[in-house]
Every structure is written in structure tokens, then in C-alpha cells.
C-alpha positions, 0 to 999 in steps of 0.5 A, spaced: 409 089 223 411 096 221 412 098 228 416 092 230 420 093 224 421 101 226 423 099 233 428 094 230 431 099 225 432 104 230 435 099 235 440 097 230 441 105 228 443 106 236 447 100 236 451 102 230 452 109 233 454 107 240 459 102 236 462 107 232 463 112 238 466 106 242 471 105 236 473 112 235 474 112 243 479 106 242 482 109 236 484 115 240 486 111 246 491 107 242 493 112 238 495 116 244 498 110 248 502 108 241 505 116 242 507 115 249 510 108 248 514 111 242 516 117 246 519 112 252 522 108 246 526 114 244 528 116 251 531 109 252 535 110 246 537 116 248 540 113 254 543 107 251 546 112 246 549 116 252 551 110 255 554 107 249 558 113 248 561 113 255 563 106 254 567 107 248 570 113 251 572 109 257 575 103 252 579 109 248 582 111 254 584 104 257 587 102 250 592 108 250 594 106 257 601 103 257 600 096 262 608 097 264 606 103 267 601 100 271 606 095 274 604 089 269 610 085 267 610 081 261 610 073 262 617 069 262 614 063 259 607 061 257 605 054 258 598 050 256 595 045 260 595 038 256 588 036 254 585 031 258 582 024 255 576 022 259 573 029 262 566 027 262 567 021 267 570 026 272 565 031 272 559 031 277 552 035 276 547 037 280 541 032 280 534 034 281 
């Protein structure tokens, strides 16, 4: 009985030691993975910030342009299309 108890306890200690080593390994792996993911996210944010700055610069340039110098003219009159009453009856949709 005593030999049986010693073998069970030594097996349990070995299993716990291996589990501890495996958990430490998983912790190190996921910590490095999270660090890599964070660096990738920061790089993407930097690229997005650069793209956003270029967009705002282009919009600032476009807002300072005079449309008449580009050849655009103001319309002589503006008219709107009257609303149709039964539009749904004339529309067709693709069927499956």
C-alpha cells in the first residue's frame, strides 16, 4: 500500500511539474504573440495616420481651388424632378 501511494504521489508531482512547465511556455508564447500583434497594430495606425494626413492635405488643396478657373460654370437654373406616386409598382428586382 505504501509503495502504491509513493508511486501515485511521484506521478502526481511529475504531472504537476510538466503542467507548470507547459503553462509557463504557453504564457511566454502568448506574451510574445501579443507583443508582435501590438507592434503590427501600431505600424498600421502609423500608416493610417499618414494616409489621413495626405487626405486632409488633398482636401485642403481642393477647397482652395476656384471652380471657375477650372472651367466650371454656375448653372442658369435648378429644377427638381417631381416625386412619383407609385414607384414600387414599376421597379423590378432580381429573383433567386
